[in-house]
BAROMI-682986 format. One record per residue (C-alpha): x, y negated, z negated; residue in one letter. Coordinates in pm, whole numbers, padded with zeros to 5 digits, always signed. Layout:
<pts>
XYZa...
</pts>
This chain:
<pts>
+12230-12510+08293m+12189-12617+07933a+12455-12519+07680w+12337-12434+07336s+12370-12170+07075r+12007-12088+07135m+12017-12045+07509s+12367-11915+07555q+12568-11673+07346d+12891-11811+07211r+13212-11634+07299p+13307-11404+07017h+13376-11045+06936g+13622-10811+07091s+13860-11034+07280r+13970-11388+07256c+13853-11417+07615t+13525-11239+07571q+13279-11354+07824n+12904-11386+07808k+12729-11376+08139a+12529-11680+08223r+12175-11561+08265s+12013-11556+08606a+12304-11658+08822k+12558-11523+09065v+12823-11642+08827s+12920-11598+08468s+13060-11845+08220t+13194-11879+07877s+13255-12166+07648l+13587-12281+07504p+13679-12099+07185r+13929-12158+06913m+14210-11905+06852p+14095-11555+06781q+14277-11251+06652t+14250-10982+06914n+14177-10685+06695k+13876-10491+06814s+13900-10391+07174r+13554-10249+07206n+13351-10450+06964a+13007-10436+07117p+12904-10702+07362a+12532-10753+07351s+12287-10828+07618d+12095-11143+07563s+11864-11096+07264p+11558-10895+07354g+11285-10781+07121s+11155-10497+06912v+10778-10495+06879q+10651-10264+06609v+10287-10222+06699g+10241-10502+06954a+09916-10691+06942t+09950-10843+07286g+09894-11188+07142e+10053-11507+07266d+10249-11669+06981p+10087-12009+06963e+10347-12213+06783s+10661-12195+06578v+10477-12276+06259s+10255-11974+06317r+10562-11765+06398e+10727-11867+06075v+10434-11796+05851s+10367-11463+06022l+10729-11360+05990a+10764-11462+05628a+10450-11279+05531g+10576-10968+05703d+10910-10968+05528a+10835-10693+05286g+10658-10436+05485g+10776-10366+05835s+10909-10030+05939g+10833-09681+05829g+11032-09397+05682g+11058-09228+05347g+11142-09425+05038g+11085-09761+05205v+10848-09888+04935e+11133-09938+04687d+11344-10113+04952n+11147-10437+04976v+11334-10744+05093g+11328-11113+05003d+11004-11267+05132s+11156-11617+05139e+11389-11523+05425i+11194-11580+05747i+11244-11307+06004k+11093-11196+06332s+10775-10988+06309p+10960-10739+06531s+11254-10702+06293d+11231-10379+06090p+11532-10462+05870k+11505-10574+05506q+11707-10865+05364y+11824-10964+05016r+12028-11271+04923y+12256-11255+04619i+12518-11482+04463v+12802-11309+04278l+12947-11443+03952e+13254-11566+04140n+13030-11779+04364g+13050-11561+04675l+12716-11563+04859r+12602-11243+05030a+12315-11135+05252l+12236-10765+05232l+12072-10618+05542i+11913-10276+05509s+11845-10072+05821d+11703-09801+05601y+11361-09789+05767s+11512-09704+06106g+11470-09371+06282p+11779-09197+06148a+11753-09280+05781a+11661-08923+05694s+11976-08780+05851e+12218-08928+05601d+12250-08645+05355e+12405-08405+05603e+12672-08655+05701e+12782-08735+05352d+12917-08384+05318g+13146-08420+05619e+13520-08415+05571d+13659-08766+05602e+14004-08634+05687g+14239-08892+05540e+14520-08776+05778e+14709-08929+06066e+14665-09220+06295e+14341-09386+06378g+14326-09685+06599e+14362-10047+06657e+14136-10085+06954e+14247-10251+07267e+14028-10147+07546e+14118-10270+07889e+13832-10503+07961e+13916-10603+08316e+13602-10810+08289e+13661-11054+08559e+13565-11393+08434d+13745-11490+08117d+13742-11810+07920e+13928-11989+08190e+13617-12018+08397s+13513-12242+08115g+13264-12492+08229d+13348-12476+08594e+13249-12114+08674t+13510-12029+08931e+13548-11658+08884d+13196-11562+08964e+13284-11344+09254d+13544-11138+09084d+13317-11025+08806e+13038-10924+09036e+13227-10722+09288r+13463-10564+09039g+13202-10389+08832s+13252-10043+08978d+13608-10072+09108d+13787-09874+08849d+13554-09737+08589g+13757-09803+08280d+13563-09611+08024d+13440-09807+07729r+13346-09564+07462e+13164-09834+07271g+12901-09839+07541k+12867-09465+07574k+12603-09380+07324k+12353-09102+07314k+12095-09316+07141g+11951-09071+06891n+12174-09100+06587a+12240-09395+06358e+12384-09738+06425k+12725-09845+06306q+12746-10019+05970s+12900-10365+05984a+13016-10656+05770a+13132-11010+05840a+13275-11272+05606l+13302-11641+05678c+13552-11852+05486v+13449-12219+05482g+13790-12337+05594v+13964-12357+05931g+14225-12539+06135s+14117-12883+06013f+14290-12786+05687s+14626-12713+05852d+14906-12909+05681p+15057-13168+05914s+15401-13006+05898d+15274-12653+05982l+15029-12671+06276p+14844-12343+06326g+14880-12219+05966l+14510-12136+05924a+14514-11929+06243h+14839-11761+06136f+14691-11673+05797l+14392-11514+05970e+14644-11283+06144h+14851-11213+05834m+14578-11091+05598v+14539-10785+05823f+14896-10675+05750m+14842-10462+05439g+14736-10531+05079s+14853-10442+04730e+14590-10168+04705k+14639-10040+05062y+14996-10142+05158p+15019-09973+05501s+15065-10251+05758e+14814-10115+06009n+14627-09912+05751g+14288-10081+05790f+14289-10046+06167d+14404-09684+06144a+14123-09609+05898f+13862-09773+06123l+13977-09582+06429k+13956-09252+06249k+13595-09336+06173h+13490-09487+06502g+13520-09852+06399g+13655-10183+06524s+13746-10522+06377d+13822-10877+06475n+13863-11230+06343a+13853-11589+06469s+13963-11928+06342t+13753-12237+06411d+13787-12599+06297c+13611-12560+05962e+13542-12187+05941r+13728-11857+05973t+13532-11538+06039i+13634-11174+05991f+13417-10881+06099q+13429-10504+06139f+13204-10207+06207d+13245-09840+06121v+13045-09520+06095q+12809-09529+05804r+12959-09250+05597k+13287-09448+05576s+13131-09791+05520f+13189-09822+05146k+13558-09729+05170e+13602-09960+05471a+13442-10246+05272l+13688-10189+04990d+13988-10183+05224r+13868-10492+05412w+13788-10687+05093a+14156-10669+04999q+14222-10933+05270f+14050-11172+05030f+14165-11015+04700i+14538-10932+04734c+14690-10937+05085p+15061-10851+05096l+15182-11093+05367m+15538-10963+05336i+15827-11169+05481r+15920-10913+05746d+15563-10903+05879a+15552-11284+05886i+15845-11304+06129d+15694-11045+06359r+15335-11173+06353e+15448-11524+06448v+15538-11365+06782e+15182-11234+06822a+15045-11583+06752v+15292-11728+07000d+15197-11472+07264s+14830-11558+07211e+14915-11925+07267y+15113-11841+07584q+14817-11644+07720l+14588-11941+07650a+14816-12196+07819k+14696-12133+08176p+14331-12175+08064s+14181-12501+08190d+13912-12499+07920s+14175-12480+07643h+14387-12742+07817r+14093-12981+07841k+14014-12920+07475e+14367-13006+07364m+14377-13315+07586l+14040-13431+07457f+14146-13376+07094g+14457-13586+07155s+14230-13888+07217l+14111-13887+06853a+14221-14151+06603k+14570-14091+06462p+14550-13869+06154g+14208-13724+06242h+14201-13341+06235p+14050-13329+06586m+14400-13410+06711g+14564-13112+06540k+14731-12828+06728f+14515-12547+06594c+14673-12256+06782w+15020-12253+06630g+15318-12102+06810n+15678-11997+06749a+15788-12360+06756q+15547-12482+06484t+15552-12172+06264l+15912-12053+06298k+16165-12280+06471q+16063-12621+06332e+16010-12493+05974p+16356-12335+05989k+16508-12668+06090k+16316-12854+05821k+16388-12584+05559k+16015-12516+05510i+15947-12180+05343n+15662-12046+05558v+15618-11742+05332y+15551-11960+05026k+15333-12205+05215r+15125-11923+05364l+15060-11773+05020r+14978-12115+04878a+14735-12182+05163f+14563-11847+05100w+14542-11916+04726k+14400-12264+04779k+14153-12194+05058h+14047-11829+05044y+13825-11883+04741s+13503-11690+04674a+13287-11998+04620h+13301-12098+04983y+13278-11753+05132m+12960-11610+05283t+12924-11238+05347l+12673-11039+05554a+12661-10658+05535v+12435-10429+05737q+12395-10056+05693s+12137-09781+05682k+12136-09791+05302e+11883-09911+05049r+11922-10273+04940l+11998-10162+04585d+12287-09947+04712t+12428-10232+04919l+12399-10470+04625e+12580-10227+04399e+12867-10191+04649w+12900-10563+04718v+12903-10654+04349r+13154-10380+04267e+13396-10468+04550i+13363-10841+04614f+13339-10960+04253s+13719-10925+04252k+13765-11202+04512v+13923-11491+04319p+13750-11826+04271n+13996-12111+04219n+13726-12365+04134g+13873-12624+04372l+13635-12834+04580p+13583-12712+04937k+13773-12913+05200p+13547-13196+05312d+13601-13400+05627f+13257-13562+05643s+13402-13904+05559d+13620-13895+05872m+13343-14001+06110l+13373-14160+06455d+13698-13986+06550p+13680-14117+06905f+13602-14482+06842e+13928-14581+07008t+14018-14791+07314p+14155-14477+07482a+13820-14296+07484f+13599-14492+07728n+13837-14438+08020k+13873-14226+08332l+14123-13942+08290y+14248-13770+08604r+14374-13418+08529v+14566-13159+08731v+14401-12820+08658p+14570-12480+08671v+14300-12340+08896r+14183-12493+09218k+13864-12667+09107v+13707-13010+09132h+13517-13085+08812a+13375-13395+08647l+13325-13399+08270n+13124-13682+08112i+13149-13667+07734t+13010-13859+07437w+13116-13829+07074a+12802-13857+06857l+12752-13858+06481p+12723-13503+06340p+12390-13349+06448q+12387-13025+06247e+12154-13175+05985k+11888-13211+06255y+11877-12837+06322y+11499-12828+06274r+11456-13075+06562v+11761-12978+06771k+11779-13307+06964p+12082-13204+07168l+11910-12884+07276h+11611-13083+07401y+11835-13327+07592i+12059-13052+07735s+11751-12858+07850w+11658-13154+08071l+12009-13255+08180i+12097-12896+08270g+11767-12824+08446h+11813-12703+08803e+11457-12734+08934g+11307-13002+09159t+11379-13354+09038g+11689-13255+08841s+12039-13401+08870i+12176-13077+09015l+11890-13045+09265s+11974-13387+09414v+12351-13317+09408l+12305-12981+09580r+12099-13137+09858r+12386-13381+09920k+12633-13085+09909c+12818-13266+09629w+12795-13010+09347a+12776-12635+09287l+12694-12617+08918a+12612-12836+08619l+12622-12761+08248f+12508-12993+07976g+12495-12997+07599g+12691-12874+07300n+12834-12523+07278s+12822-12532+06896e+13176-12407+06860t+13361-12584+06580g+13535-12802+06836f+13202-12924+06976d+13019-12962+06647q+13164-13017+06301n+13119-13243+06000t+13299-13535+06168t+13114-13552+06500y+12907-13368+06763s+12997-13362+07129i+12753-13404+07414f+12914-13308+07741s+12800-13284+08102i+13029-13076+08322s+12975-13071+08699i+13157-12843+08941t+13208-13060+09249l+13255-12975+09614t+13533-13141+09813d+13281-13406+09923e+13148-13442+09570g+13502-13508+09446f+13542-13787+09701q+13214-13937+09574n+13258-13875+09201f+13154-14230+09108y+12822-14180+09293q+12781-13846+09109v+12836-14026+08776t+12589-14295+08887h+12321-14030+08941l+12380-13890+08590v+12339-14235+08435f+12021-14292+08639q+11875-13968+08499y+11973-14066+08143l+11815-14409+08195k+11494-14234+08306m+11493-14016+07992l+11554-14321+07771q+11277-14516+07946t+11018-14235+07927l+11114-14137+07572g+11092-13784+07424p+10806-13583+07578q+10598-13366+07350q+10483-13147+07643r+10841-13054+07728i+10946-13006+07366y+10651-12771+07310e+10736-12576+07625e+11091-12515+07501i+10951-12439+07157q+10711-12183+07302k+10985-12010+07504i+11210-11984+07197e+10917-11869+06982a+10829-11590+07228n+11188-11475+07230e+11207-11478+06850f+10871-11306+06804h+10969-11017+07033y+11331-11019+06930q+11536-10720+07031e+11798-10591+06790q+12164-10656+06869i+12474-10464+06768d+12533-10489+06393p+12888-10632+06427i+12758-10920+06638e+12459-10974+06415y+12650-11001+06088v+12906-11232+06250e+12631-11474+06349d+12452-11448+06014i+12756-11506+05791c+12824-11828+05983e+12458-11933+05964n+12482-11893+05587m+12739-12176+05585q+12502-12402+05781l+12140-12341+05683f+11927-12291+05370p+11833-11936+05272k+11493-11932+05439e+11650-12026+05774d+11951-11790+05777f+11788-11593+06062l+11604-11877+06236t+11815-12190+06194g+12011-12141+06517d+11716-12011+06719q+11388-12194+06660l+11270-12544+06742m+11077-12624+06424f+10947-12978+06460e+10912-13245+06726f+11065-13572+06605s+11073-13837+06878p+11272-14067+06646e+11559-13818+06604v+11569-13734+06976i+11552-14102+07077s+11839-14186+06839a+12063-13928+07009a+11948-14029+07360l+12019-14395+07292s+12388-14314+07229l+12439-14156+07574l+12539-14482+07741t+12805-14560+08005p+13010-14779+07769e+13046-14491+07519k+13131-14220+07777a+13460-14051+07848n+13517-13941+08209l+13753-13656+08287m+13806-13567+08653l+13990-13243+08734l+14127-13179+09081s+14433-13031+09251p+14428-13351+09459e+14567-13532+09153h+14898-13351+09180e+15182-13600+09202g+14965-13886+09068q+14961-13794+08698c+15269-13918+08508p+15148-13822+08157l+15173-13479+07997k+14981-13337+07699e+15224-13217+07432k+15117-12859+07365w+14967-12718+07685f+15165-12934+07928g+14856-13064+08109t+14944-13336+08362q+14706-13633+08349y+14668-14005+08404s+14450-14266+08230m+14281-14565+08392e+13994-14806+08335d+13658-14710+08481i+13611-14927+08791q+13456-15257+08686q+13202-15271+08969e+13056-14935+08868w+13056-15016+08497m+12869-15342+08571q+12604-15150+08769r+12559-14899+08489w+12535-15138+08195i+12334-15399+08385g+11983-15346+08518h+12031-14984+08634l+11767-14902+08893e+11582-14571+08861l+11607-14306+09134n+11276-14184+09281n+11429-13843+09357d+11476-13780+08984l+11181-13676+08769h+11092-13448+08477l+11025-13080+08544p+10668-12967+08610a+10485-12713+08391e+10657-12374+08399n+10459-12098+08571r+10695-11823+08456f+10625-11841+08081i+10477-11511+07966a+10139-11510+07792t+10053-11138+07804d+10256-10925+07564f+10043-10610+07578t+10225-10278+07569l+10113-10073+07871k+09988-09716+07837p+10188-09437+08001s+10045-09300+08325d+10282-09003+08348c+10439-08754+08103p+10706-08891+07870d+11059-08807+07980a+11390-08832+07794e+11570-08948+08109f+11473-09136+08426p+11267-08944+08683v+11272-08997+09060r+10914-09103+09136i+10962-09213+09499a+11194-09072+09762d+11226-09133+10135s+11495-09166+10399d+11504-09544+10333r+11531-09535+09954g+11432-09389+09621c+11319-09511+09280l+11407-09384+08934w+11167-09464+08651y+11146-09435+08273k+10873-09580+08056k+11001-09724+07729d+10836-09556+07432n+11116-09614+07184k+11175-09988+07152f+10812-10082+07223k+10878-10428+07359i+10687-10622+07630p+10999-10640+07846k+11138-10453+08143a+11448-10407+08358y+11441-10382+08740i+11760-10292+08924r+11823-10221+09292f+12131-10122+09491h+12096-10205+09863l+12366-09988+10021i+12506-10094+10359s+12768-09944+10593p+12879-10283+10733v+13041-10434+10422i+13363-10232+10418q+13419-10234+10796q+13672-10518+10771s+13815-10774+10529a+13620-11035+10727k+13293-10851+10654n+13374-10832+10283v+13426-11210+10283v+13103-11269+10479l+12922-11053+10222f+13067-11261+09938d+12947-11574+10117l+12602-11424+10173l+12559-11342+09804v+12689-11681+09690n+12464-11874+09930i+12166-11652+09843l+12227-11751+09480g+12245-12116+09585h+11917-12088+09778n+11749-11927+09477l+11890-12164+09216a+11614-12423+09232e+11302-12206+09281p+11417-11944+09028a+11538-12181+08757y+11198-12200+08584e+11210-11822+08547a+11555-11848+08396e+11452-12095+08127v+11145-11877+08053a+11388-11600+07942q+11365-11406+08268l+11712-11328+08395e+11847-11227+08732y+12191-11146+08861k+12314-11087+09214l+12621-10866+09241v+12832-10837+09554a+12925-10473+09499g+13184-10284+09700e+12924-10092+09900h+12603-10290+09859g+12406-10573+09703l+12302-10513+09344v+11997-10704+09218i+11932-10707+08842k+11620-10858+08688v+11506-10841+08325k+11281-11012+08073g+10917-11024+07964f+10738-10798+08212n+10429-11023+08249h+10587-11253+08513k+10890-11041+08606l+10747-10924+08938s+10714-11290+09048l+11087-11336+09004l+11173-11008+09179f+10952-11095+09477h+11113-11440+09496l+11460-11285+09527i+11356-11034+09795i+11170-11308+09988d+11483-11525+09993h+11696-11231+10107l+11449-11153+10387a+11445-11517+10502d+11815-11584+10440f+11952-11899+10598s+12263-12114+10562a+12297-12459+10710s+12644-12551+10849p+12694-12795+10556d+12610-12532+10293v+12824-12274+10475f+13119-12513+10481s+13072-12601+10113m+13074-12235+10005f+13362-12137+10234s+13580-12400+10067e+13459-12290+09724q+13526-11924+09795l+13886-12007+09890k+13926-12168+09549k+13759-11868+09383t+13995-11619+09550y+14293-11840+09462f+14182-11864+09098n+14150-11487+09075i+14489-11421+09232l+14679-11654+08997i+14577-11446+08693k+14837-11174+08630p+14581-10923+08500e+14361-10968+08811k+14656-10947+09049l+14785-10636+08872g+14446-10467+08907k+14422-10567+09274d+14767-10424+09351v+14703-10101+09160r+14368-10037+09330l+14508-10135+09671l+14761-09854+09628i+14517-09601+09488l+14195-09658+09685e+14206-09580+10057h+14046-09841+10290s+14008-10096+10012r+14046-10461+10114w+14265-10653+09875s+14197-11002+09745m+14499-11129+09945v+14352-10982+10267e+14018-11145+10190k+14192-11478+10128y+14371-11442+10463q+14045-11361+10645a+13875-11663+10493l+14157-11907+10567t+14172-11780+10929a+13832-11944+10975g+13471-11822+10981l+13152-11982+11117t+12794-12009+10995s+12685-11822+11310n+12906-11530+11209e+12744-11533+10864l+12392-11530+11010m+12487-11244+11242e+12636-11053+10947f+12321-11112+10737s+12109-10963+11018r+12334-10658+11055s+12342-10616+10674f+11961-10611+10657r+11919-10394+10966a+12020-10063+10808e+12005-10004+10434l+11940-09746+10168y+11755-09898+09869a+11797-09721+09537e+11623-09860+09230g+11569-09808+08858l+11276-09948+08660v+11268-09913+08281q+11059-10071+08011g+10701-10193+07990n+10579-10100+08339f+10371-09798+08433c+10486-09576+08718s+10229-09701+08972t+10348-10062+08920e+10712-09954+08944s+10671-09780+09280v+10546-10112+09419q+10890-10268+09369f+11051-10022+09611l+10756-10066+09847q+10803-10444+09840y+11173-10411+09924v+11113-10181+10221t+10811-10375+10354d+10967-10719+10320k+11318-10641+10449l+11197-10413+10731q+11524-10219+10753f+11593-09892+10931s+11731-09583+10763k+12109-09536+10753l+12245-09337+11049p+12474-09149+10809a+12522-09139+10433e+12737-09424+10299v+12967-09314+10015p+12941-09544+09711v+13307-09496+09622m+13648-09485+09790f+13873-09191+09861r+14181-09200+09640v+14541-09125+09737v+14727-08846+09561e+15039-09002+09414l+15370-08819+09472p+15539-08616+09198l+15784-08898+09140k+15779-09227+08952h+15693-09521+09181h+15711-09882+09072i+15552-10180+09245c+15680-10518+09124k+15520-10836+09255v+15592-11196+09156k+15308-11378+08982s+15114-11605+09218l+15064-11864+08943n+15371-12075+09003k+15547-12159+08678g+15327-11937+08457d+15536-11733+08212a+15274-11457+08168n+15364-11112+08303s+15170-10786+08299e+15301-10430+08303v+15073-10129+08358t+15210-09775+08354v+14954-09538+08508y+14952-09156+08505y+14723-08994+08761q+14547-08672+08669s+14322-08603+08970g+13959-08528+09056p+13856-08347+08740k+13540-08233+08563a+13347-08385+08278l+13539-08183+08021r+13875-08330+08126e+13724-08676+08129h+13617-08631+07768t+13958-08490+07676l+14120-08800+07825m+13890-09023+07618e+13995-08836+07307l+14362-08873+07400l+14331-09249+07446v+14139-09279+07119m+14432-09106+06944h+14675-09333+07125m+14523-09676+07057e+14635-09756+06705e+14991-09619+06741p+15020-09811+07070c+14919-10136+06901f+15146-10068+06605d+15451-09983+06817f+15429-10229+07106l+15265-10529+06940r+15323-10510+06564t+15677-10372+06563k+15824-10458+06904e+15621-10786+06937t+15609-10746+07315l+15280-10927+07357g+14937-11012+07226y+14740-10774+07449h+14863-10414+07446v+14633-10120+07509y+14596-09770+07651p+14300-09709+07883t+14107-09421+08037c+14098-09465+08414r+13817-09330+08631n+13913-09459+08976t+13639-09354+09222s+13610-09022+09039g+13987-08963+09003v+14100-08956+08642l+14412-09100+08484g+14529-09299+08186f+14747-09606+08152s+14922-09830+07902v+14922-10206+07962t+15125-10484+07801v+15076-10853+07872e+15400-11033+07789t+15593-11351+07876q+15894-11388+08107a+16033-11645+07863t+16079-11360+07613k+16095-11024+07789f+16187-10875+08125n+15910-10650+08262t+16154-10361+08307e+16244-10379+07939l+15871-10367+07859v+15835-10061+08086e+16117-09887+07896l+15949-09973+07564k+15620-09826+07691i+15806-09507+07777e+15968-09512+07433e+15622-09543+07280f+15482-09254+07489l+15775-09033+07385a+15718-09113+07015s+15344-09060+07061f+15414-08717+07212g+15605-08626+06896e+15318-08752+06677k+15073-08551+06883l+15283-08234+06837n+15278-08294+06461a+14902-08364+06453l+14725-08153+06190t+14402-07968+06262e+14236-08187+05999e+14341-08510+06171a+14238-08371+06509f+13895-08275+06379n+13852-08617+06218t+13913-08788+06552q+13678-08552+06736v+13409-08624+06479t+13463-08998+06518a+13425-08980+06897l+13118-08758+06868v+12962-09006+06625k+13037-09295+06863l+12865-09110+07145k+12570-09027+06922e+12538-09384+06799c+12185-09522+06817e+12113-09775+07092d+12043-10114+06940t+11830-10236+07230h+11678-10116+07556l+11951-10278+07765g+12212-10031+07636e+12003-09737+07752e+11936-09905+08088v+12308-09977+08143d+12391-09612+08082r+12123-09485+08321n+12208-09746+08585w+12574-09637+08584a+12453-09291+08691e+12226-09433+08964v+12472-09683+09114v+12744-09414+09139t+12489-09156+09262q+12596-08905+08998q+12260-08879+08815y+12403-08699+08511v+12167-08882+08276f+12247-08639+07993d+12621-08702+08033r+12664-08791+07666l+12501-08466+07551n+12740-08272+07775r+13042-08473+07656e+12946-08410+07294i+12920-08037+07360e+13258-08044+07536a+13416-08228+07243l+13288-07973+06994k+13463-07697+07185q+13800-07869+07224m+14113-07758+07044s+14419-07944+06924r+14639-07726+07146a+14437-07829+07453e+14491-08198+07376l+14864-08158+07321v+14918-07954+07636s+14710-08196+07847w+14933-08486+07741f+15255-08289+07796q+15139-08175+08139e+15084-08535+08253h+15410-08661+08104r+15639-08386+08227g+15829-08332+08552q+15502-08288+08737n+15363-08627+08646s+15222-08860+08912r+15326-09196+08775k+15274-09546+08912l+15396-09864+08741s+15264-10204+08847v+15448-10516+08727h+15324-10869+08779v+15635-11071+08702v+15595-11415+08545g+15831-11714+08562f+16095-11745+08291g+16456-11708+08188a+16425-11332+08129e+16334-11291+08496e+16625-11515+08605n+16405-11813+08693d+16623-12117+08644e+16366-12352+08493e+16195-12088+08288g+15866-12179+08445g+15835-12524+08291d+15934-12860+08430k+16115-13095+08199k+15943-13366+08006q+16107-13684+07888d+16079-13840+07546e+15776-14049+07638e+15570-13750+07749g+15624-13844+08115k+15654-13563+08366d+15959-13535+08587e+15957-13366+08924g+15604-13470+09025l+15679-13418+09392s+15707-13042+09343c+15371-12862+09380s+15255-12647+09091t+15025-12447+09323y+15194-12140+09466g+15116-11969+09795e+14868-11683+09746v+14824-11562+10104s+15100-11303+10067k+15264-11098+09794l+15633-11124+09707t+15763-10774+09630f+16064-10738+09399l+16314-10451+09387p+16351-10234+09078a+16685-10233+08900s+16877-09914+08808p+16751-09962+08449k+16436-09769+08550i+16603-09437+08622e+16467-09231+08908g+16200-09484+09005a+16127-09559+09370v+16032-09921+09443a+15722-09984+09654v+15810-10282+09875m+15539-10228+10138d+15205-10087+10020i+15063-09973+10359p+15393-09801+10444a+15392-09624+10105f+15030-09506+10115t+15019-09419+10487e+15165-09073+10452g+15005-08980+10119l+14733-08713+10108p+14380-08820+10009l+14166-08652+09748f+13814-08572+09874p+13525-08790+09756y+13464-08681+09398h+13198-08727+09134k+13243-08625+08771i+12939-08404+08737l+13005-08074+08560e
</pts>
């Protein structure tokens, strides 16, 4: 798989661990990211960019140059709607022909550069007048969003993609409601703004590591004009908004979104970060703890650990070696010892670096350009310009030209993974953005088709995945260098043969260097990117402005929208220059494996990574730099048969419908269908759920199903890879009750990909070698899931609540007990023997074509009907009317991170109660953040969540903390203290504040879909749970409009009183506060050597260690044996939230 900003979204947005799914795989990945303030908990996460075609012509975009001229010529006139003629944009800014927005670039007198983005021509522009009259209700608390993401694969999967399984099977476990996704699709989009400051962690002073990141936190804490510490977040929550920020090496980005009627006031409040932030002393002391907690949460991440270790190899004094995160030691304890006044230094840093002349701003709203310009000039002209030159590091080239770089580093990872990273440090490549040489090279290196590196390695059973390229984060690409990295996830056998694996990589590079850059291949990539740009689908405004404000720092005005997407010109000289630098004598080898434990005497200073350094074996180096023979198994990819050439919009062959309609129904399956007549794009989505009764029969069967889905993905990887690079995406999901198949992309060749997947399922096979390889890998995957406190906490909670669920520990036990390939083949036959196939097709297909997909599934798989209906959810236990607490020790030995979740069960309720619970949690979010994080500094991640567990409702509050600072029982008491204070606030809630929050939630639910995928996700959630309430949002909106303040207050009191059904789950980390002697960390001597190497850092995960509760938690009953506790509890009936 190639890494690049073009082909893979960068991690950003609502969480510092936000994950972007890798297209067309069984797994998902994300790239390493610099520190990020965790502000917005439901900032939208987009699908991969799609397209909006206004009046499609069905043409095949011939070349990028044609794309560019077409787009530029179209800049003034796309889109309809009243008053559009006087809203003409800047024709010099090249945009997609499918983009209805208008753009204007302005430079303020203080030097701040702004791009104004007008959505005015969109469908809801005429609705604005009625909203402007609405009461904005300046009362009470809003929110600081922290939505429980429980998305399975976080940044720690990094390059190695370990957590694939968890994400896929967890999707419907515990439907944590994400209001950001629940949109009716017929009102207006959110308004959004993002500002990029051209300074980052490279500018940290040497005596205050992490200051830039700390400043990014501190500017949120009130301003002279709006002094309330959480005032901005409270304001956003009242008006349905969210915010976030992130610090990179040379840039810092802030972004927010909000409902349009409040956009101007939100802009003014937000602009104060850059005009007059308070940064009071008291807040400084407390916010250091949030930064420290963020660092502690990042410590177990292998991707962050590798990044810090790699940075430490830079020349002394080069900013690549800086500790960009910051923690309590660097920002509090050391400064105190050295008598450094952090308050003064922080203000001085802000004054020096937060200057208007290196800020870029992007604002998007459904306003005329003139209105946006008036607002931006009025508000942002007050940002000071100090006239100082922007920090410039471009003279600090070749940071890794050191003897320590061209070595082999053996590293002990946190997770169980074998991975080989081959890395080169190249001169900065950003200036070649029109050619994108690294994208061309990574496209070939990361190819997975016949003749590729990964194809050969897979045949040898040496590797599972390969990623190549440059992620375009600030760490990977800045003004001092650009990285080119190849990361290979190895099998046990591949680890033993890692030198041969490296040899194969150098053979492939030698082939590329010998053949030289190929125009045919460049033009194929160019055509794929051009198609995607031409039929570009809109993305959520908050994501869009974040990308654009950063692009404004990198590209000239005409390329603000295209610079990171298009391949403009083929330059063999530029590509050859980059290729020629990828030589063995300039490479750094980093080999990660648990096998290295006990052999690595060195320790990285900040993250504690154990490693060793050695020379690359001379015999191998001589082979590589001598006359390296080419490998006949390696060759360039053939012409791609999956590239779309027909972009015609199909006519409808049935009446238009607002919601999906069942167009085929039999005892073996059914199909739901909706033709897209809104977004008008030549794309489609095909989704199927193949429901089977055999999966949940035993833990062994669940494991065999996981193996089946993983090996099916492996079997598909090579034949389906061409489809993937042609912007067709597939995903295989091992669901709890069936196999989910998701396919999307340009509809022209989409059926080819779908048929390929079904064919491979019908003819499923697994050789003993492949079976053995994936069994070993799945053990590592389960281990890597169980060592994460948040995953373990979820597993324990759902094991208690959901009857007949198999826990991750039970699956790990079943796998380690031993399975055979014959058992897998027998399971695959029984799985396919009896199924119910339920599908949804949406987009640019007519109904007659869509029915054929269901027909193909039933004809090809030849399954019988189910003997009895298979429920697609679990039955849930009814918790007793008493507080129960389940404390388990973290399975990540030595990790300080703990998690506490306090859950209140409501029961199987109706849609009205579900909506009431959403409203309650929306009220709760900002006060929860303010109390538990800002004031009590318990942890970085704190959030309340709506819980829909197999149809049974509840709500919870979660805090992720560290055992080096807090005992989990103390955290539990603080959560209770918060809930008591929240109850008092709720009692004092005014009607005005209540109505404001109701309006905000209604507006969120009415928010216009930005692309077809959002509508599909919403409809698919109804299909996969077999609820079919496609108008759920309409019903929720009606319910909200009828709710009263008294109803909300009494609902909360009812669930908090004597009759509450309360369950607390604690995952207890290692540290002094939990009476662990070593506090979770082994000692390190002065030389950075690690003592105690004989002691394993890998804990045992095949069983849970239950801990008793102390008398501090009054009246709580400890759960020390889950089956014994749940055995006698009554079960709620199967329940769907329908009416």
